[in-house]
Structures are given as structure tokens and as C-alpha cells.
N, C-alpha and C positions, 0 to 999 in steps of 0.2 A: 504493499500499499504506500502511495506517494505521500510525502508530507503535505502536498497541496490539497489533498482530499478533504482534510477537515475544513479548510477555508472554502472549498467548493460547496461542501454540505451546508455551511453557515449561509453562503450566498443564496442558495435555493430554498432555504427554510427560514430560520430567524431573520436573516438579512432581507429576504424578499417581503416578509410580512411587516417589516417596518413601514413600508410604503413611503419612504422618505429617501429620495435620491442622494441627498447630501450625506445622510447617516450611512447609507449603504457604501458609498464610495469611500468614506472615511474609515469604516470598518474594514473594507477590502484592502486599502492601502496600508493601514496599520497592521493588518494580518500579514501582508507581504514583508513588511519591515521586520516583523517578529520572526519570519522564516529566513531572515538574513539577506533579503534583497536590498541592495543599496539604492533605494528609491528616494530621489530628491524632489521630484515633481511628477504628477500624473494629471492628464486631462482626458476626461471621458465625455465625449459629445454624442448627442442624439438628434436625429432629424426632428423637425417641427412642422406639422401641417398648419401653417399659418401664412397668410399672404404677406406679412411684414417681417416675419422672423423665419430664418431657415433652420436654426438649430438652437438647442440649449445644452448646457453641459456643466460639468463640475471640474473645478481645478483644485487638486489637493497638493499641499506642502506640509512638511512637519509642523508648520506654524499655524496653518489655517486651511479650512475647506470652504469654498465659496461657489456659488452658482453664477452662471453667466448666460447671456443670450447673444445670438449672432443674427444681425439684420440680413434680410434677403439680398440687399444691395451688395453685400460683401462678396456674393458669389460671382460678381462681374468684375472683381478687382484682382490685383496680384496677390493680395492676402490669401486668396483661395487657389488661383491658377498657378500650377507648379508646386503647390504645397504638399507636405507629406500626407495630409488628410485627403487631399484630391486623389493622390496616388493610390492609397490603400482602398478608398471607396470605389474608384474606378477599376482597379485591378484585382481587388478582393484578396490581396495577399500582403504579409507583413513587410515593413521597410526598416532597415537598420542602417545607422550612420554613426561611426565613431567621430566625435567632434575635434579630438586632438589632432592637429595637423591637417584638418580639412581645408580645402581651398574654397573659402566662402564667396569668392567672386563668381564662382560658377554654380552655386547652390542657392536655394530659396533663402530669403532673408531671415526666416525663423531660426535657422541654424546658428547664424551669427548672434542673434539675440539671446538664444539659450546658452551659447558658449560664453558670452559676455557675462551671464549671470552665474557662471561657474560650472555648467554642464560639461561632462566629458563624453557621454554616450547617449544615443537617442534610439528609441525603438517605438514604432507605430504598428498597431495590430488592428485589423477590422473586426467589428462585431456584427454578426448577422442575426437578424430578427426572423421570426416565422413567416412574415409577409414578403420575404426576399430582400428587404431594404438592408443596406450596409451602413453601420455606424462607425465612428472612429475613436480610437484610444491612442494615447501616446504617453511614453514614460521616459524620464531622463534620470541619469545618475551623475553625481558629482565625485564619485569614487575615481581614483586615479586609473584603476583597471577597468572601470566601467561595469557593465553587466557580464556576468559569467555565463557559460552555457546552461548552467543549472538555473540561473535567474531567468533567462529567456524561456526555458522550458516551463517554469512556474507561471510566467506571464501568459504564455500560449496556452498552457493546459487549463487555465482558469477562465479563459475568455468565454466559453460557453456558459458556465455558471453565472458570470457577470452579466452576460446578455439576458439570461433567464430572470435575473433579479431586477434588471432595469426595464426590460420590455413592457411589462404591465403598466409601470409608471409613465413610460413614454407614450403609450397608447392613450392613457387617461388624460395626459397633458394635451395631446393632439385632439382628442375627442372634445375636450372642453374649449380648446381654442377655436376649433371648427364651429361648435355650436355658438359661441360668442360672435364669431365672424358672420355667420349666416342668420342667426336668430336675435342677436343682441344679448347683453350681459344678463338682464333679468330673466328671460326665457331659458338661457343656458343654465343659470343657477337653479331654476325650478326643476328643469329636467334632470339636472345632476343630482337633485335631491329625490328623485323618483317620482315626481309629480307628472306622470305621462298618461293617465287615463283620460279618455274623452269625457268632458264635462267637469273635470277638476278645475277649480278657479278659486280666486281670492279677490276681494274688493279692496281697492286702494284709492287714496286721494292723490291726484296728480295734475300737473300742468301738462296739457297735450299740445304739441307743436305740429303743424301741418305746413309743409313747403311744397310749392308747385312751380315748375318751370314754364314760363310764358312762351307761346309761339312754338311749342314743341312739334305739333302736328305739321305746321308749315315747314319747319326745318327738316323733319324726317322725310318729307316728300321731295325737298330740294337739295339737301346736302348729301354728299357721298357718305356711305355707311361708316367708313373709317373716321371721317371728320366728325360725324354725329356722335359716335361712341367716345371719341377723345373729349369732346365737349361735355358729354354727360358725366364722364369721369371727373373732369374738372369741377363741374357743378356739384356733384355729390361730395367731393372732397371739401369744397368751400362751405358746405352746410354741415356735414357730418362731423368734421373735426371740432368745430366750436361746440356742437352739442355734447360730444363726448367730453371735452375739456370742462364744460360747465356741469358735468355730472349727469347728463341725460343719457338716454338709451334709445338708439334707433331700432325700431321694431320692424319697419317695413319699407321697402322700395316698391312703389306701385306705378310702374311705368316711369314717368318723370316726377312722381310725387314721393314725398318723404314723410313718414309718420314717426314721431319721437315722443317719448314720455319722460317726464321729470317727477319722479315719485316724491310725495310729501312725507318726509321722515321726521314728523313732529313739527314741521314749519311750512305752512302754505306759502308764506312770504319768500322763503328761501327757494322753493320750487318755482314760483312765478318769476322771481328776479333772475333765476338761472335760465329759464326759458327765453326771457326777453333779451338777456345778455347774449345768449347764443344766437338769437335772431339778428341782433344788431352786429355782432361780429361777422356773421355770414354775409351780411349786406356790405360790410366794410371790405370783406374779402372780394366781393363782387365788384366793387368799385375799383380795387387794385387790379383785378383781372381784366376789366374792360379798358382801363387806362393803358395797361401794358399791351392789350390787343390793338388799340388804336394806332399804336406806333408801327405795328406790322400789317395793319389793314384787316385784322381779324374782325368779323362781325360781332358786335356786342350781344350779350344775352341778358335776360331779365328773369328773376324769380321773385315770388311773393310768399309771405308767411302769415298764418293765422294761429292764434293761441287762445285756448280756454283752460279753465281750471275746474275740477269737479271730481265726483266719484265715478270710477270706472271699474269694470270687471276684467280681470287679467287671467287668462287661462286657456285651456285646450278646447278647440272646436273642430269639427270635421267628421269624416266617415270613420268607421272602425279601423280601416287600414291606411287612412291618409289624414293625419292631424296637422293642425296649425296652431301655434302658440300666438295669441294675439290679444288685443285690448279692445273692448267694446264699451259703449255707453254714450250718453248724451254729449259729454264733453268732447268725445272724439268726432261726433257728427257736427257739433257747433264749430269746432276748430276748423273743420274742413269747409263749412259754409262761410265762416268769417274770412278764411283765405280767399274764397271765391269773390268776396266783396271788394278785394284790393284793386282789381282791374276796374271795376265800376266806379270806385271812389278815387282812383289815382294814388293809392297808397302802396307802400312796399310791405308794411307790417301792420296788421290790425289785431287788437286784443279785446277781450270781453271785459265787462265790469268785474267779473269774478277774478280777473287777473289785475285789472287796474287798481282795485282797492288795496292791493299790496305794494303798489309802486309809488304811493304818495303823489307828489306834484309832477312826476316825471311822465305825465300823459296828457293828451289833449283829446277832447271828445270830438268825434267825427259824426255824431248824431245818432238817431234811433233808426233802425232798419229792420225790415222783415227778413227772416230766414226760412227757407223751405223746411217744413217739418216742425216749426215752432208755432204755437198758437198766437203769439203776440210779438211785437217788435222788441228788439234789444238794443241797448246802446253799445257802440263799439268805440274804441279808442286807438289813437296812434301814439306810441312811445316817442317822447320828444328828445330823450337823451338816455344813455346807458345808466341804469340805476346804480347808485353808489353802494 
């Protein structure tokens, strides 16, 4: 029986059940050191199913164990191209490089960085998951002799157990990330907690924001598809980023429409002010976008926003085999109708009295108007400045 067997057993039993990637990697690396492996640094990377992040991972040293993430944009830079991780992921085989005497001018810059930090030996090993994906691990030693054949055997013989311990965590991270990307933070949390049956719901008080792109039908008929999609991407980014930064949650993209919710966590004022602040920042982004476009001859775009506050129902609707996590209620309908008034009244943002009462003097009445589905006229307001 090999000395590494006890560490492998720990990885697939007690270690795996920790459910904590940092604790697993820390325990694994400390176990290697106890077996005599002269380990100075380990980096364990896992793929991420996320449009903005390509990977997450853990870096271990004797002094600390910390988590990190890698942006998707890194994959188009020299930090990835020609790197040891690109090699092992692409070729599915280990890579060893002794750093003493290495000609760094012909190698990837990571080797010079490691050597400058005191590393003498480098080993990268692929980890394979059950879905066929390849993850990356790397290890360095500061010992003068570097890694021995026994050390390398221990590292290679433990890769399957390490992958088995980390794969469930990687899958959960990717699942949560995808749910948040496609459904929003709130629905992702609800689904993650097992609230997945049709009809399951909860009532919340929230500010509801509805945004709509003006002239979309005409543009979709006149513009080339690539230009149209690029513009829509710009539009969504202009609106969604401020919503998320203000604590809101985008629940739906409905063609060129955006539905967002700002839940009331004990303060209707905070929810309403956050929704209005997000709207005003979105429109500030639009001004910058159109000004920049004017210099290149790009056609300007326009969008409008409606906001209401009230009780809504948040939960699962649909057929038994096709569910949607959404929000319904009068506030949703009113926000949509108020947004529709913007074009008629020449406004970019309109809010209801339910919102205006929480903004103090930072609003101006635009009069009483009838909305489809409501028995009587309601007063709508235009925010005059970003609430303090």
C-alpha cells in the first residue's frame, strides 16, 4: 500500500464532505507536506460556467490558502496563451520544468515570476472531470533539488482523488452561476434552496422597474442583424449594470424590455431610491453612449423606464414540465403601463406616487393619467435629480 493512499481516502471521504474547496485544498497540500513533498506553492484551478468568469481556483502556500477568480477576458491574453495551464488543458498531459538554469527569454513569463519568488521546480498536472472537461493544477518547490521522482508520483497518483473531491463543488458553483446569469440572483437563491415546485411562491414588497427600448421594431426591420444585436447588447449593459450595482435583480428580458425588482428589506425608501438611482444612471449611460456614437455617425437610441412600488408575488408558474420563476402583481402591471406613458408625455422616466412618496422633493408631478386595467387615474411623477 502506497503512503499516498491515506491522503486519497481522505480526499474522497472526509475531505469531499467538507463541501469547502479552500479547506479541501489546504488539507490536501498539508497532507503532501507531511509525506515529505517539498511543496512551496500549489494552484488548483476549476472551469467556471459563467459569461464573465472563466475559472475559479485556490492558491495554497504554507502561509495562506486563498480563493481567486479569472475573468473570461484573460483567455484572449498572453497570460493564457502559451501558459502551462493552456498546455495541460489542451494536451491532457503533465508538464514539468526545472527553473534553475532555464532560459526565461524563450518561456512563458510565469516561469520567471515563480523563479523570482524562489521556486526551483515546476509541475503542472491536468485534472479530468466526469463530463470530459480538463482542469489545471500546478505545484512549485523551493527546494534546491526540486521534486523527486517519489514526489511527482505522489502528485500524479493523487490527482484522481483530488478531482473527485472538487468536482461536486465545481458543479455546484457553475450551476449557481448559470442560474444567476439566466434567472437572476433571487430566483437562483430560491431554486438553490429547493423551492422548485409549481405554485410555490412568496409575497414581497418591492420596487418594480420596467425598461423598454424605443423604435425597436423599426430598427429590427431596417438594421442588419449583427448591428441590431450589438446595439441590444449595449442597451442591456447600460441598464442592467446600474440595476445590479444598486442592489436590484433583473428577472426577465422580454424582447427589448427589461423587468427588474428591488426587494424591500425592511425599507421601502431604500428600495425606491435604489430603483430610481439605477434608472438615472442608466440614462446617464445612454447620454454617454449617444454622444460617443455621434462622433462616429452611429444612430442614437432611446429607452424609457417606469417604476412602481407594491406587494408582488414571487414564485414558480408554468406547466408541470416547463416552469418559470417570475414576479406577478399589480405593481408589475403598473410599472409596465407607466413606462408606456413616457413616450406620450415626452419623459424618459416616470414613477408612481407609491415611489414618489419616498423621494421627498426630488420629483415633479406630471399629472393624473388613466392606465389600462386600473379603474381610476393615477398621478405620475418625473424624478428631477438623483436622490441623495
